[in-house]
N, C-alpha and C positions, 0 to 999 in steps of 0.2 A: 885061479884068477890072476891075470897078468896086470901088474901095476904099470901104468903109463903116465907120463907127465901131463898134467892138465892145468898148470898154473903158469900164466904168462909173466912177462917182465914187469908190467905195471902192477899187477896183482901181487907179485913177489915183493916189490918195493913197499907196497901198503902193508903187507904182512910183516916185513922187517920193522917198520915203524910201530906196528901193533905189538910186536915182540919186545921192542925196547920199552914201550909204555907199560906192558905187563910186568917186565922185570922191575921197573921203577916202582910200580904199585905193589908188587910183591915185597919189596924191601921196606917201603914206608907205610903201607896200608894193611895188607893181609897176606899171609903166606899162601893162601889159595890161589893168588894170581901167579905164583911160581908154577903151579901145575898147568895153568893155561899157557904160560910162557913155554913150558916144556913141550906142550902139544904144538904150539906155533913153531917152535924150533924144528920139530920133526917135519912139519909140513914144508918149511922153508928149505930144509936140506934135501928132501926127496922130491920136492916140487909136485906133489900129488895130494889132492884133497879127496877123501872118501865121500864127502857130501856132494862135491862137484860130480864125482863119478856116479853117484846114486841118481842125480837129476840130469845127467848127460850134459853138464856144463864144461866148456873148454875155453879158457882165456888165452890160449896160445895163438889164436888167429887161424883156426882151421886145421892145424897140424894135429896129428894124433899119435 
């Protein structure tokens, strides 16, 4: 299975904000949020979401 990017710029910015919130919550609320932050960090770095791939969603604007 070839991994191709399917996360666009706006989606990427939203995920970076979610990543920051998850890190903050992991520090102050529960360490479980760090696991979610790690997952979000992976998605931000590779710009590929397996759930998007499963449902054939692409936020890049038609590029594949």
